[in-house]
ChimeraX commands (.cxc) that place a marker at each C-alpha (Angstrom):
marker #1 position 0.00,0.00,0.00 radius 0.5
marker #1 position 1.22,3.48,-0.90 radius 0.5
marker #1 position 0.90,6.79,0.92 radius 0.5
marker #1 position 0.43,5.25,4.35 radius 0.5
marker #1 position 0.79,7.66,7.22 radius 0.5
marker #1 position -0.44,8.17,10.78 radius 0.5
marker #1 position -2.99,10.74,11.89 radius 0.5
marker #1 position -3.68,11.76,15.50 radius 0.5
marker #1 position -6.91,10.74,17.21 radius 0.5
marker #1 position -6.17,12.55,20.47 radius 0.5
marker #1 position -5.23,11.13,23.84 radius 0.5
marker #1 position -1.92,9.93,22.42 radius 0.5
marker #1 position -3.67,7.62,19.93 radius 0.5
marker #1 position -2.76,7.62,16.26 radius 0.5
marker #1 position -4.25,5.76,13.32 radius 0.5
marker #1 position -2.69,4.49,10.10 radius 0.5
marker #1 position -4.55,5.73,7.01 radius 0.5
marker #1 position -4.02,5.69,3.25 radius 0.5
marker #1 position -5.55,7.24,0.15 radius 0.5
marker #1 position -8.08,4.41,-0.03 radius 0.5
marker #1 position -8.75,3.96,3.69 radius 0.5
marker #1 position -9.27,7.05,5.79 radius 0.5
marker #1 position -12.10,8.68,7.69 radius 0.5
marker #1 position -14.34,11.72,7.82 radius 0.5
marker #1 position -16.27,13.87,10.24 radius 0.5
marker #1 position -19.21,11.45,9.87 radius 0.5
marker #1 position -17.10,8.67,11.38 radius 0.5
marker #1 position -16.15,10.78,14.38 radius 0.5
marker #1 position -19.77,11.82,14.96 radius 0.5
marker #1 position -20.99,8.23,14.83 radius 0.5
marker #1 position -18.31,7.05,17.27 radius 0.5
marker #1 position -19.35,9.79,19.69 radius 0.5
marker #1 position -23.10,9.18,19.25 radius 0.5
marker #1 position -22.73,5.44,19.84 radius 0.5
marker #1 position -20.43,5.91,22.83 radius 0.5
marker #1 position -22.72,8.16,24.85 radius 0.5
marker #1 position -24.57,5.32,26.64 radius 0.5
marker #1 position -21.63,3.01,27.27 radius 0.5
marker #1 position -21.56,-0.77,26.95 radius 0.5
marker #1 position -18.38,-2.82,27.26 radius 0.5
marker #1 position -18.85,-5.44,24.51 radius 0.5
marker #1 position -18.84,-3.73,21.12 radius 0.5
marker #1 position -18.58,-4.43,17.39 radius 0.5
marker #1 position -17.67,-2.00,14.62 radius 0.5
marker #1 position -19.12,-3.39,11.37 radius 0.5
marker #1 position -17.37,-2.39,8.14 radius 0.5
marker #1 position -14.60,-0.91,10.23 radius 0.5
marker #1 position -12.35,0.26,7.38 radius 0.5
marker #1 position -9.07,1.38,8.92 radius 0.5
marker #1 position -10.64,1.07,12.39 radius 0.5
marker #1 position -11.39,4.67,13.32 radius 0.5
marker #1 position -14.54,4.03,15.38 radius 0.5
marker #1 position -13.01,1.13,17.29 radius 0.5
marker #1 position -9.88,3.15,18.09 radius 0.5
marker #1 position -11.84,6.23,19.13 radius 0.5
marker #1 position -13.80,4.09,21.58 radius 0.5
marker #1 position -10.62,2.60,23.04 radius 0.5
marker #1 position -8.92,5.99,23.24 radius 0.5
marker #1 position -11.31,6.92,26.03 radius 0.5
marker #1 position -11.70,3.47,27.63 radius 0.5
marker #1 position -9.09,0.76,27.19 radius 0.5
marker #1 position -11.19,-1.71,29.25 radius 0.5
marker #1 position -13.63,-2.28,26.39 radius 0.5
marker #1 position -13.84,-5.52,24.42 radius 0.5
marker #1 position -14.11,-4.44,20.77 radius 0.5
marker #1 position -14.31,-6.44,17.54 radius 0.5
marker #1 position -13.66,-4.68,14.23 radius 0.5
marker #1 position -15.20,-6.46,11.23 radius 0.5
marker #1 position -13.84,-5.53,7.80 radius 0.5
marker #1 position -13.97,-7.45,4.50 radius 0.5
marker #1 position -11.00,-5.75,2.82 radius 0.5
marker #1 position -7.65,-7.24,3.75 radius 0.5
marker #1 position -5.67,-4.06,3.06 radius 0.5
marker #1 position -7.83,-2.12,5.51 radius 0.5
marker #1 position -7.33,-4.84,8.12 radius 0.5
marker #1 position -3.58,-4.59,7.65 radius 0.5
marker #1 position -3.71,-0.85,8.35 radius 0.5
marker #1 position -5.73,-1.51,11.51 radius 0.5
marker #1 position -3.23,-4.17,12.63 radius 0.5
marker #1 position -0.51,-1.53,12.45 radius 0.5
marker #1 position -2.66,0.87,14.47 radius 0.5
marker #1 position -3.42,-1.79,17.07 radius 0.5
marker #1 position 0.28,-2.48,17.50 radius 0.5
marker #1 position 1.21,1.21,17.59 radius 0.5
marker #1 position -1.43,2.01,20.24 radius 0.5
marker #1 position -0.83,-1.19,22.21 radius 0.5
marker #1 position -4.49,-2.24,22.31 radius 0.5
marker #1 position -4.15,-5.83,21.13 radius 0.5
marker #1 position -5.82,-7.17,24.27 radius 0.5
marker #1 position -8.89,-4.98,23.74 radius 0.5
marker #1 position -9.38,-5.02,19.95 radius 0.5
marker #1 position -9.87,-8.04,17.71 radius 0.5
marker #1 position -9.76,-7.70,13.93 radius 0.5
marker #1 position -12.17,-9.93,12.00 radius 0.5
marker #1 position -11.29,-9.99,8.30 radius 0.5
marker #1 position -14.64,-11.24,7.06 radius 0.5
marker #1 position -17.78,-10.57,5.13 radius 0.5
marker #1 position -20.30,-9.38,7.72 radius 0.5
marker #1 position -22.80,-11.84,6.24 radius 0.5
marker #1 position -20.53,-14.72,7.28 radius 0.5
marker #1 position -19.82,-14.09,10.97 radius 0.5
marker #1 position -21.18,-17.36,12.32 radius 0.5
marker #1 position -18.39,-19.06,14.26 radius 0.5
marker #1 position -16.23,-15.92,14.16 radius 0.5
marker #1 position -18.15,-13.82,16.69 radius 0.5
marker #1 position -20.60,-14.97,19.34 radius 0.5
marker #1 position -24.21,-14.14,18.49 radius 0.5
marker #1 position -26.48,-12.57,21.10 radius 0.5
marker #1 position -23.54,-11.32,23.16 radius 0.5
marker #1 position -22.80,-7.67,22.40 radius 0.5
marker #1 position -24.00,-4.45,24.04 radius 0.5
marker #1 position -23.33,-2.17,21.09 radius 0.5
marker #1 position -22.88,-2.49,17.33 radius 0.5
marker #1 position -22.06,0.50,15.13 radius 0.5
marker #1 position -21.76,0.85,11.38 radius 0.5
marker #1 position -20.89,3.68,9.02 radius 0.5
marker #1 position -22.38,2.00,5.94 radius 0.5
marker #1 position -22.09,2.69,2.22 radius 0.5
marker #1 position -24.25,5.74,1.54 radius 0.5
marker #1 position -25.29,4.90,-2.03 radius 0.5
marker #1 position -27.48,2.09,-3.29 radius 0.5
marker #1 position -25.77,-0.48,-5.47 radius 0.5
marker #1 position -26.07,0.77,-9.05 radius 0.5
marker #1 position -26.93,4.33,-7.95 radius 0.5
marker #1 position -24.82,7.33,-8.83 radius 0.5
marker #1 position -21.52,7.22,-10.68 radius 0.5
marker #1 position -19.51,4.21,-9.48 radius 0.5
marker #1 position -16.02,4.92,-8.20 radius 0.5
marker #1 position -13.54,3.19,-10.53 radius 0.5
marker #1 position -11.32,2.24,-7.58 radius 0.5
marker #1 position -12.68,-1.03,-6.15 radius 0.5
marker #1 position -11.74,-0.17,-2.57 radius 0.5
marker #1 position -13.72,3.07,-2.64 radius 0.5
marker #1 position -16.59,1.45,-4.55 radius 0.5
marker #1 position -17.06,-1.04,-1.70 radius 0.5
marker #1 position -16.93,1.73,0.90 radius 0.5
marker #1 position -19.41,4.06,-0.84 radius 0.5
marker #1 position -21.85,1.80,-2.71 radius 0.5
marker #1 position -23.85,-1.21,-1.54 radius 0.5
marker #1 position -21.86,-3.66,-3.63 radius 0.5
marker #1 position -20.74,-6.10,-0.93 radius 0.5
marker #1 position -23.61,-5.62,1.54 radius 0.5
marker #1 position -27.02,-3.97,1.75 radius 0.5
marker #1 position -28.75,-2.21,4.64 radius 0.5
marker #1 position -30.63,-5.45,5.28 radius 0.5
marker #1 position -27.34,-7.36,5.49 radius 0.5
marker #1 position -25.99,-4.83,8.00 radius 0.5
marker #1 position -29.11,-4.76,10.17 radius 0.5
marker #1 position -29.39,-8.54,10.13 radius 0.5
marker #1 position -25.75,-8.90,11.22 radius 0.5
marker #1 position -26.22,-6.33,13.99 radius 0.5
marker #1 position -29.38,-8.04,15.22 radius 0.5
marker #1 position -27.64,-11.41,15.41 radius 0.5
marker #1 position -24.69,-9.98,17.35 radius 0.5
marker #1 position -26.66,-7.96,19.89 radius 0.5
marker #1 position -28.07,-9.24,23.14 radius 0.5
marker #1 position -31.67,-8.32,24.00 radius 0.5
marker #1 position -31.75,-4.60,24.73 radius 0.5
marker #1 position -28.44,-4.00,22.95 radius 0.5
marker #1 position -28.00,-0.94,20.76 radius 0.5
marker #1 position -27.30,-0.57,17.04 radius 0.5
marker #1 position -26.03,2.85,15.90 radius 0.5
marker #1 position -25.73,3.94,12.29 radius 0.5
marker #1 position -25.24,7.12,10.25 radius 0.5
marker #1 position -26.64,7.79,6.79 radius 0.5
marker #1 position -27.78,10.48,4.41 radius 0.5
marker #1 position -31.22,11.96,5.28 radius 0.5
marker #1 position -32.84,10.72,2.06 radius 0.5
marker #1 position -32.26,7.15,3.23 radius 0.5
marker #1 position -33.88,7.50,6.65 radius 0.5
marker #1 position -37.02,5.54,5.63 radius 0.5
marker #1 position -34.85,2.74,4.24 radius 0.5
marker #1 position -32.82,2.46,7.45 radius 0.5
marker #1 position -35.86,2.48,9.74 radius 0.5
marker #1 position -37.64,-0.11,7.60 radius 0.5
marker #1 position -34.59,-2.36,7.60 radius 0.5
marker #1 position -34.07,-2.01,11.36 radius 0.5
marker #1 position -37.63,-3.07,12.11 radius 0.5
marker #1 position -37.36,-5.98,9.71 radius 0.5
marker #1 position -34.64,-7.40,11.98 radius 0.5
marker #1 position -36.10,-6.55,15.41 radius 0.5
marker #1 position -34.13,-3.34,15.89 radius 0.5
marker #1 position -36.58,-0.67,17.00 radius 0.5
marker #1 position -35.51,2.93,16.17 radius 0.5
marker #1 position -35.24,4.76,19.50 radius 0.5
marker #1 position -33.05,7.86,19.10 radius 0.5
marker #1 position -32.60,10.13,16.08 radius 0.5
marker #1 position -30.29,13.09,15.60 radius 0.5
marker #1 position -29.91,15.24,12.50 radius 0.5
marker #1 position -26.61,16.89,11.57 radius 0.5
marker #1 position -26.41,20.21,9.68 radius 0.5
marker #1 position -23.37,22.09,8.45 radius 0.5
marker #1 position -24.89,25.35,9.64 radius 0.5
marker #1 position -28.27,26.96,10.33 radius 0.5
marker #1 position -29.09,27.93,6.72 radius 0.5
marker #1 position -28.32,24.48,5.29 radius 0.5
marker #1 position -30.43,21.34,5.09 radius 0.5
marker #1 position -29.41,18.34,7.20 radius 0.5
marker #1 position -26.51,16.44,5.63 radius 0.5
marker #1 position -26.53,13.38,7.89 radius 0.5
marker #1 position -28.54,11.56,10.50 radius 0.5
marker #1 position -27.46,9.46,13.46 radius 0.5
marker #1 position -29.90,6.73,14.49 radius 0.5
marker #1 position -29.95,4.28,17.38 radius 0.5
marker #1 position -32.05,1.11,17.36 radius 0.5
marker #1 position -32.72,-1.16,20.31 radius 0.5
marker #1 position -32.74,-4.97,19.92 radius 0.5
marker #1 position -36.21,-6.18,20.89 radius 0.5
marker #1 position -37.38,-2.65,21.73 radius 0.5
marker #1 position -41.08,-1.86,21.91 radius 0.5
marker #1 position -42.70,0.39,19.35 radius 0.5
marker #1 position -44.31,3.64,20.31 radius 0.5
marker #1 position -41.61,6.14,21.24 radius 0.5
marker #1 position -38.54,7.59,19.56 radius 0.5
marker #1 position -36.49,10.43,21.00 radius 0.5
marker #1 position -35.44,13.18,18.58 radius 0.5
marker #1 position -32.33,14.91,19.88 radius 0.5
marker #1 position -31.54,18.57,19.12 radius 0.5
marker #1 position -29.90,19.08,15.73 radius 0.5
marker #1 position -26.11,18.98,15.80 radius 0.5
marker #1 position -24.59,21.96,13.97 radius 0.5
marker #1 position -21.08,21.56,12.58 radius 0.5
marker #1 position -20.46,25.32,12.34 radius 0.5
marker #1 position -21.55,28.33,14.36 radius 0.5
marker #1 position -22.72,31.66,12.92 radius 0.5
marker #1 position -19.13,32.72,12.23 radius 0.5
marker #1 position -18.27,29.65,10.19 radius 0.5
marker #1 position -16.09,28.16,12.94 radius 0.5
marker #1 position -16.70,24.81,14.62 radius 0.5
marker #1 position -19.66,24.99,16.99 radius 0.5
marker #1 position -19.06,24.58,20.72 radius 0.5
marker #1 position -20.48,21.06,20.60 radius 0.5
marker #1 position -18.25,20.07,17.71 radius 0.5
marker #1 position -15.24,21.37,19.61 radius 0.5
marker #1 position -16.23,19.16,22.56 radius 0.5
marker #1 position -16.69,16.13,20.31 radius 0.5
marker #1 position -13.34,16.66,18.60 radius 0.5
marker #1 position -11.60,17.36,21.90 radius 0.5
marker #1 position -7.84,17.26,21.52 radius 0.5
marker #1 position -8.24,15.86,18.01 radius 0.5
marker #1 position -9.79,19.14,16.74 radius 0.5
marker #1 position -6.55,20.48,15.22 radius 0.5
marker #1 position -6.24,17.51,12.84 radius 0.5
marker #1 position -7.71,17.46,9.36 radius 0.5
marker #1 position -10.78,15.35,8.54 radius 0.5
marker link #1:1,2 radius 0.2
marker link #1:2,3 radius 0.2
marker link #1:3,4 radius 0.2
marker link #1:4,5 radius 0.2
marker link #1:5,6 radius 0.2
marker link #1:6,7 radius 0.2
marker link #1:7,8 radius 0.2
marker link #1:8,9 radius 0.2
marker link #1:9,10 radius 0.2
marker link #1:10,11 radius 0.2
marker link #1:11,12 radius 0.2
marker link #1:12,13 radius 0.2
marker link #1:13,14 radius 0.2
marker link #1:14,15 radius 0.2
marker link #1:15,16 radius 0.2
marker link #1:16,17 radius 0.2
marker link #1:17,18 radius 0.2
marker link #1:18,19 radius 0.2
marker link #1:19,20 radius 0.2
marker link #1:20,21 radius 0.2
marker link #1:21,22 radius 0.2
marker link #1:22,23 radius 0.2
marker link #1:23,24 radius 0.2
marker link #1:24,25 radius 0.2
marker link #1:25,26 radius 0.2
marker link #1:26,27 radius 0.2
marker link #1:27,28 radius 0.2
marker link #1:28,29 radius 0.2
marker link #1:29,30 radius 0.2
marker link #1:30,31 radius 0.2
marker link #1:31,32 radius 0.2
marker link #1:32,33 radius 0.2
marker link #1:33,34 radius 0.2
marker link #1:34,35 radius 0.2
marker link #1:35,36 radius 0.2
marker link #1:36,37 radius 0.2
marker link #1:37,38 radius 0.2
marker link #1:38,39 radius 0.2
marker link #1:39,40 radius 0.2
marker link #1:40,41 radius 0.2
marker link #1:41,42 radius 0.2
marker link #1:42,43 radius 0.2
marker link #1:43,44 radius 0.2
marker link #1:44,45 radius 0.2
marker link #1:45,46 radius 0.2
marker link #1:46,47 radius 0.2
marker link #1:47,48 radius 0.2
marker link #1:48,49 radius 0.2
marker link #1:49,50 radius 0.2
marker link #1:50,51 radius 0.2
marker link #1:51,52 radius 0.2
marker link #1:52,53 radius 0.2
marker link #1:53,54 radius 0.2
marker link #1:54,55 radius 0.2
marker link #1:55,56 radius 0.2
marker link #1:56,57 radius 0.2
marker link #1:57,58 radius 0.2
marker link #1:58,59 radius 0.2
marker link #1:59,60 radius 0.2
marker link #1:60,61 radius 0.2
marker link #1:61,62 radius 0.2
marker link #1:62,63 radius 0.2
marker link #1:63,64 radius 0.2
marker link #1:64,65 radius 0.2
marker link #1:65,66 radius 0.2
marker link #1:66,67 radius 0.2
marker link #1:67,68 radius 0.2
marker link #1:68,69 radius 0.2
marker link #1:69,70 radius 0.2
marker link #1:70,71 radius 0.2
marker link #1:71,72 radius 0.2
marker link #1:72,73 radius 0.2
marker link #1:73,74 radius 0.2
marker link #1:74,75 radius 0.2
marker link #1:75,76 radius 0.2
marker link #1:76,77 radius 0.2
marker link #1:77,78 radius 0.2
marker link #1:78,79 radius 0.2
marker link #1:79,80 radius 0.2
marker link #1:80,81 radius 0.2
marker link #1:81,82 radius 0.2
marker link #1:82,83 radius 0.2
marker link #1:83,84 radius 0.2
marker link #1:84,85 radius 0.2
marker link #1:85,86 radius 0.2
marker link #1:86,87 radius 0.2
marker link #1:87,88 radius 0.2
marker link #1:88,89 radius 0.2
marker link #1:89,90 radius 0.2
marker link #1:90,91 radius 0.2
marker link #1:91,92 radius 0.2
marker link #1:92,93 radius 0.2
marker link #1:93,94 radius 0.2
marker link #1:94,95 radius 0.2
marker link #1:95,96 radius 0.2
marker link #1:96,97 radius 0.2
marker link #1:97,98 radius 0.2
marker link #1:98,99 radius 0.2
marker link #1:99,100 radius 0.2
marker link #1:100,101 radius 0.2
marker link #1:101,102 radius 0.2
marker link #1:102,103 radius 0.2
marker link #1:103,104 radius 0.2
marker link #1:104,105 radius 0.2
marker link #1:105,106 radius 0.2
marker link #1:106,107 radius 0.2
marker link #1:107,108 radius 0.2
marker link #1:108,109 radius 0.2
marker link #1:109,110 radius 0.2
marker link #1:110,111 radius 0.2
marker link #1:111,112 radius 0.2
marker link #1:112,113 radius 0.2
marker link #1:113,114 radius 0.2
marker link #1:114,115 radius 0.2
marker link #1:115,116 radius 0.2
marker link #1:116,117 radius 0.2
marker link #1:117,118 radius 0.2
marker link #1:118,119 radius 0.2
marker link #1:119,120 radius 0.2
marker link #1:120,121 radius 0.2
marker link #1:121,122 radius 0.2
marker link #1:122,123 radius 0.2
marker link #1:123,124 radius 0.2
marker link #1:124,125 radius 0.2
marker link #1:125,126 radius 0.2
marker link #1:126,127 radius 0.2
marker link #1:127,128 radius 0.2
marker link #1:128,129 radius 0.2
marker link #1:129,130 radius 0.2
marker link #1:130,131 radius 0.2
marker link #1:131,132 radius 0.2
marker link #1:132,133 radius 0.2
marker link #1:133,134 radius 0.2
marker link #1:134,135 radius 0.2
marker link #1:135,136 radius 0.2
marker link #1:136,137 radius 0.2
marker link #1:137,138 radius 0.2
marker link #1:138,139 radius 0.2
marker link #1:139,140 radius 0.2
marker link #1:140,141 radius 0.2
marker link #1:141,142 radius 0.2
marker link #1:142,143 radius 0.2
marker link #1:143,144 radius 0.2
marker link #1:144,145 radius 0.2
marker link #1:145,146 radius 0.2
marker link #1:146,147 radius 0.2
marker link #1:147,148 radius 0.2
marker link #1:148,149 radius 0.2
marker link #1:149,150 radius 0.2
marker link #1:150,151 radius 0.2
marker link #1:151,152 radius 0.2
marker link #1:152,153 radius 0.2
marker link #1:153,154 radius 0.2
marker link #1:154,155 radius 0.2
marker link #1:155,156 radius 0.2
marker link #1:156,157 radius 0.2
marker link #1:157,158 radius 0.2
marker link #1:158,159 radius 0.2
marker link #1:159,160 radius 0.2
marker link #1:160,161 radius 0.2
marker link #1:161,162 radius 0.2
marker link #1:162,163 radius 0.2
marker link #1:163,164 radius 0.2
marker link #1:164,165 radius 0.2
marker link #1:165,166 radius 0.2
marker link #1:166,167 radius 0.2
marker link #1:167,168 radius 0.2
marker link #1:168,169 radius 0.2
marker link #1:169,170 radius 0.2
marker link #1:170,171 radius 0.2
marker link #1:171,172 radius 0.2
marker link #1:172,173 radius 0.2
marker link #1:173,174 radius 0.2
marker link #1:174,175 radius 0.2
marker link #1:175,176 radius 0.2
marker link #1:176,177 radius 0.2
marker link #1:177,178 radius 0.2
marker link #1:178,179 radius 0.2
marker link #1:179,180 radius 0.2
marker link #1:180,181 radius 0.2
marker link #1:181,182 radius 0.2
marker link #1:182,183 radius 0.2
marker link #1:183,184 radius 0.2
marker link #1:184,185 radius 0.2
marker link #1:185,186 radius 0.2
marker link #1:186,187 radius 0.2
marker link #1:187,188 radius 0.2
marker link #1:188,189 radius 0.2
marker link #1:189,190 radius 0.2
marker link #1:190,191 radius 0.2
marker link #1:191,192 radius 0.2
marker link #1:192,193 radius 0.2
marker link #1:193,194 radius 0.2
marker link #1:194,195 radius 0.2
marker link #1:195,196 radius 0.2
marker link #1:196,197 radius 0.2
marker link #1:197,198 radius 0.2
marker link #1:198,199 radius 0.2
marker link #1:199,200 radius 0.2
marker link #1:200,201 radius 0.2
marker link #1:201,202 radius 0.2
marker link #1:202,203 radius 0.2
marker link #1:203,204 radius 0.2
marker link #1:204,205 radius 0.2
marker link #1:205,206 radius 0.2
marker link #1:206,207 radius 0.2
marker link #1:207,208 radius 0.2
marker link #1:208,209 radius 0.2
marker link #1:209,210 radius 0.2
marker link #1:210,211 radius 0.2
marker link #1:211,212 radius 0.2
marker link #1:212,213 radius 0.2
marker link #1:213,214 radius 0.2
marker link #1:214,215 radius 0.2
marker link #1:215,216 radius 0.2
marker link #1:216,217 radius 0.2
marker link #1:217,218 radius 0.2
marker link #1:218,219 radius 0.2
marker link #1:219,220 radius 0.2
marker link #1:220,221 radius 0.2
marker link #1:221,222 radius 0.2
marker link #1:222,223 radius 0.2
marker link #1:223,224 radius 0.2
marker link #1:224,225 radius 0.2
marker link #1:225,226 radius 0.2
marker link #1:226,227 radius 0.2
marker link #1:227,228 radius 0.2
marker link #1:228,229 radius 0.2
marker link #1:229,230 radius 0.2
marker link #1:230,231 radius 0.2
marker link #1:231,232 radius 0.2
marker link #1:232,233 radius 0.2
marker link #1:233,234 radius 0.2
marker link #1:234,235 radius 0.2
marker link #1:235,236 radius 0.2
marker link #1:236,237 radius 0.2
marker link #1:237,238 radius 0.2
marker link #1:238,239 radius 0.2
marker link #1:239,240 radius 0.2
marker link #1:240,241 radius 0.2
marker link #1:241,242 radius 0.2
marker link #1:242,243 radius 0.2
marker link #1:243,244 radius 0.2
marker link #1:244,245 radius 0.2
view
């Protein structure tokens, strides 16, 4: 792999990234959203270079985290990050299709599963000619149903599944969650600034949850009125805020 380098995650943690495997603000927001209610046993589905898993461990090295990623090159980057940050006892890398986790991870065990999924439907939009990015951005290797089904199998009763997606796909995500016994319970929209439409949503589903109530959190604004990071974004970024995303 070419152009590999480390980027800071704060708290002394650094992550290996490349041109094909890196992360964005969306990833950081999802890690924070999922982390707010705790839970020791966690899985990061479609982990890529492992950003969410490492951000979790940055703040709590006593977690038991599994990072599932189908692409071997991404797993190799994460292995380097695990070694660099000395978290081998807390983070397992599962190089696997998330549709084939039987025998690799224990079903019905985990407190929390998170996934930053491909945002585009398979066949939608202009496909990225680079296979690695095509898999990350389009539903070529897995669909929303595949992701929700995997999360439902992994979670114990009452466990949480957290996902981010583009607002236009909110009905698809909620429909898929309910199809696999993951009841949508908490929704948060993300806007760049006040005069823009939402660009992202963060959604939490509860395994076996009852229908009838979903909390809608206040909108998260990336920027304040001056075009700088909002106070909340500064808190989320913490000592990582000076790095580029």
